[in-house]
N, C-alpha and C positions, 0 to 999 in steps of 0.2 A: 571188532578191530580197531575201530575206531577209541573206544576206553582202554583197552589195551596201549593202546599209542599215547594216551593223556595221562596214564597210570605212571609210564615212563617218561615222560614228560614233568610229570608232577616231583617223581624223585628226583630227574634231573636241575630242577627249582630250588630244592632243598639240598642238597647238594652242592651247587650254586652257593643260595645262602649261608650257608654254613663256612664255605670256602674264602668266600669276602668279606658278607660280618662280622664271620670268626676273628678277623684278628681285629677290628677296629671294636668290638665287646672287648678281646683281651687287653685293645692299647687301653681301654679304659679302664680296665680293672688293674692297669700294672702302674697306670697313676698313682693311685689309692694304695697299692703295699708295696710297690719298687722302687720308686721314683726317689729317691735322693735327695734333690735340691732342684728347686724352678729354674734352672736349663734345661734341665733333662726332662723336665713335665713336660716343658715349650717343646724340643724337641719332638715328643712322643706324640704332643700334638700335630703338630705337623705333618706329620707322617700321613697323615686321618683325614688331616683336614679338606684337602680339594677330592676324596672320592666318597667319603663314609656313607653320605646322603645319599649319590647312587649307588651305593651296595642296600641299602633298605631298601630298593625297590624291586630285590629279589625277594625280601620276604611279603610285602604284599601281592605280587607275582604269584606266587604261590599258594598264598589263602585265597586268592582270587580265581583262579584255576580251579583249584576244589571247589568252591564254590559254584562255579558255572559248568563245571565237571561230571562233579560228583554229590550231590547237595544234599543227599542222604548221610553222605560218610561227613561233611561242613555242619551239618544240623545237628546231628550224633553228636560231633567231634567238640563244635564252639559252644553248644548249649551245656554239655556236660562238664568244658574246662572254662564256663563264664567266670568265675574269681581267679582262677591263676592268670586268663588271656586279657580278665584288666592291669592287672599287677604289671604284665608284660608290657601292656600299652603306654601305663603311669611312668616305666622304668623307660621305655622310647621317648617320649617327652621331657623328663628327665635330662637323658641326656643328650637331645637334640640344642635344647634349651641352655646345658651346661658349655657344649662347646660353640655355641656363637656370641654366651655373656661371660667366657671365662676372663678375654682376653681385654674387655668392654674399661676395666678398672686398675690401675694400679696399686695395691691393697693385698698383702699378705691374707686377712680375713676374709677378703672377696673371694678372693681362687679357691684359698681351702675348702668354703661353701660350696662351691660349684666342681670340686674334684670329688667333695663325697657322693656331690650328686651321680658325677659323670663315672665315678667307680660303681657305688649300688645300684645305678641303676643299666650298667652293662651286665652288673649280677644278676640281676629281677633277670633283665631278660633273657640272656645266654641259659639261666635255669629252667626257666620256665619254657623256653622253647622247646630244651632238651626232654623236659618232663613231656609232655605236649607229644611229642615223637614219638618217644619212649611210650606212653599209652597207646599210641594209633596203632604198635606190632607187636605190644604185650595183652592190651585190652581193657576193656572198660563193661561197669556191667549193666547190657541195654537188650532190654527185652522185648521181646516180637517186632514193635513199632520203633525200635532205635530207641525209645526212651528212656533215660537214667535213672536208673532204680538205687534209691539212696540220699543221700545229703549230699550241700550242695562240697564237703570237702571231701567227696569218696573218694575222687579222684586221688586222692595223697597216700599213692601206694609206694611198697618198697623198690618197685620199677621206675615209678614214676621222679624217687629222689637221686635214683638209678642213672638213669639217663638225665637230669638237672646236673649232676657232676662229672656227666660223661662230657658235655656239653662246656661245662665251665673249665673244664682240666686243659678239653682241647683248644678252648678260646686262649686260655693261657701260653701253651704251648707254643699252638700256631702266633698269636701274637709276638714271642719273643725271639721265634726265627722270621719272620715280619720285620722288626727292630734289628735285629741283624743285617739284614737285609737292605734296609733303606736308610739307617743313622751312621754317624761316624763320630768316635768319641767315646766318652765315660757310657754311652748309651748301648751302643755297639756291642762295647766288651761284657759289658753285664748282660745284656740279653744274650749270647752264644755259652755263658754261662750258665744261666736258667737251662736251656734249653743243656744241656750236657749232665746238668746235678739233678732234675726235675721232672723229666721227660719218662723216664720210665713209674714215675708214681703218681703224674697227673695221668697220664694216659690208664689207669688200672680200670677206671668205671666206664670209658668206652669201651673197653676191650671185654668188662664184663658184661654190657649191654649188648654186645656182638655176640658174643659167648650165649648169653641168656636166648636169645632169637635163636641162633642157628641148631643150640640141645632142643629147641620146642619144635619148629619146624623148616627147620635146612636140610637143605639138598646137594647135589652134587657141584650143582652151579654156584650155590652161597655160600660152599664149603670151600672150593677153588678160588672165589675173591677173598675171602678171610685169609686162604695160604696167601695171596700175592700181595693183601693189606701187609701182612705180618711181616715180608721181604722189603718192603717199601718204608715200614719204621724203622726196621734193621741200619738198611741203609741211611734214610735221613738221621739217624742217631750220630751214627760212623762218620756221616760227612760234617755232622756238625762239633765232632771234635778236632777233624784235623780241620775246622774253621772254614769249610766250603759253604759259606753261605748260601750260597743260590743251590744248592743241591739239598743244601739240610729243605731250605724253604719247601722243594718239590717234595722230598719225602717226605716230609708231612702231609703235604696235602694229596697228593698219593691216594697216601694211608685210611686220611679220611673220607676221601671221594669211593676206595674198595670198600670199606668196611660199609657204607653207609651203603653202597649198591648191597652191599651181600644181605641186608637186612631187608632189602624192600624184594630180592631175590628170595630169602628165606619165607616171606608173608605173604608177597603173590600165590594167587589172587584176591585175598583177603585185604581189605584197604582198612577195616575196624574192627577186629574182632569184640563177641563178647562170653567175660568170663562167668554168665550164668549159662546159656547153655551156645554149642558152635551152630547151631540152627537160626540161629538168632545173629551170627556174625553177617558184615556189609561185607560186598565183593565189588570185583568191576562191575562184577552182571546185573546186581540187582541195585547200588546204587548210583549209577549214572546216568547219564539225562539220556535226552534222544537222540539218535542218529544223525536229523538233523542240527543239531542245539551243535554236537561233538563235530559236523562238517563244518559249521561257521566259525567256529572257534579253529579252527585247523588252518582253514584260510588266513584267518586275521591273524594270526601268530608266525605263520609261515611270511607274511607279509613286513609284519611291526618287528620280529624278534630279530634278525639278520641287522636290522639299524642301530638298535639298541646296543646288542654286542657291538660294533662297531665303533661305537658311539662310546661306550666303555674303554674299548680296548685304546683308543686314541687317548682318554685321559688319563689311563696310566703311562703312557707313554708319554704324553706333557711332563708330565710330572714324576719322570722317571729316577732322578738323579736323587744323592743319598743329602739326607736334613742333618746340620751338624749346629754347634751353638753359631758358631761364625759366622752362619748364611741367616739367621736369625734377626730381626729388629729389636733396637732396645723396648723394656716394656714401659706404657705409656698409658693415660687415660683417655677415654674416648670423649672427643670433643662434636658435640651435638651442631648441625649447620643452626646457623639462628638468619633467621627470617626476616629482614628487613621494611 
């Protein structure tokens, strides 16, 4: 019973991460590929400045929950994906440093270097996380002991590429709806046009991923969630066309949540399929920790999670206003304090 509850909890954690960190990663990529000038880049960066580090907590929590609740799932997945996960870690480091250091010098060359680090780091993280989630829902070459069969790049499959592109595409559109909602001026207008023009193309990979899993293992529940996701994305796109930015953001967010829920519902009770032999699949029952461990985790989560959610909701409420070029101070060099 508790293992099933923690499977649902981990699914919710990944959905929360993709929703919150998704627009962070997308904004980082937009700063590199769609921002037209320095004021636009500063506006974009300041929309995520107060919240980006809090959003990354969801990634840490999701990974830690897999480690504690399903240690065999964690061991097989993370050891097989050692190379891409190291790249994801480097991408997270470059993103964090770029966000903090970009404004420390009033130099175009300095800013371009950190824009490159932020944009590429965001792309690597989004692609790597998408590839990992796609593989945990479509399968890896695992033997009876849960060990990888093949070389260090055996994970690089069409499904992994599809999942990586799916998360990259969603992050770009999700960030555009977020920027349209959180900014004013040229960035707001450009973001709205991006959603209307590019959403039908950018979201094709995630649609392909969802359908791939559904045709493999889908059932009535998962297909019902897919149908609801289609309705949500259509309504979100129509809202974007009408300039209803809040409804557009909600529509695309609900699309992601329902689509991801459909994937997890389709693969349940398998947490990591084996492409060698279905008998080697890791499931909710054979990959989980003991009932005692899961019980302690449940008590801790019930005590800590409400605090985290309240704090994060409070931070979003405090920084809810739109950002525009007029609301930002002039660029300046950082002057370190001199000890006397």
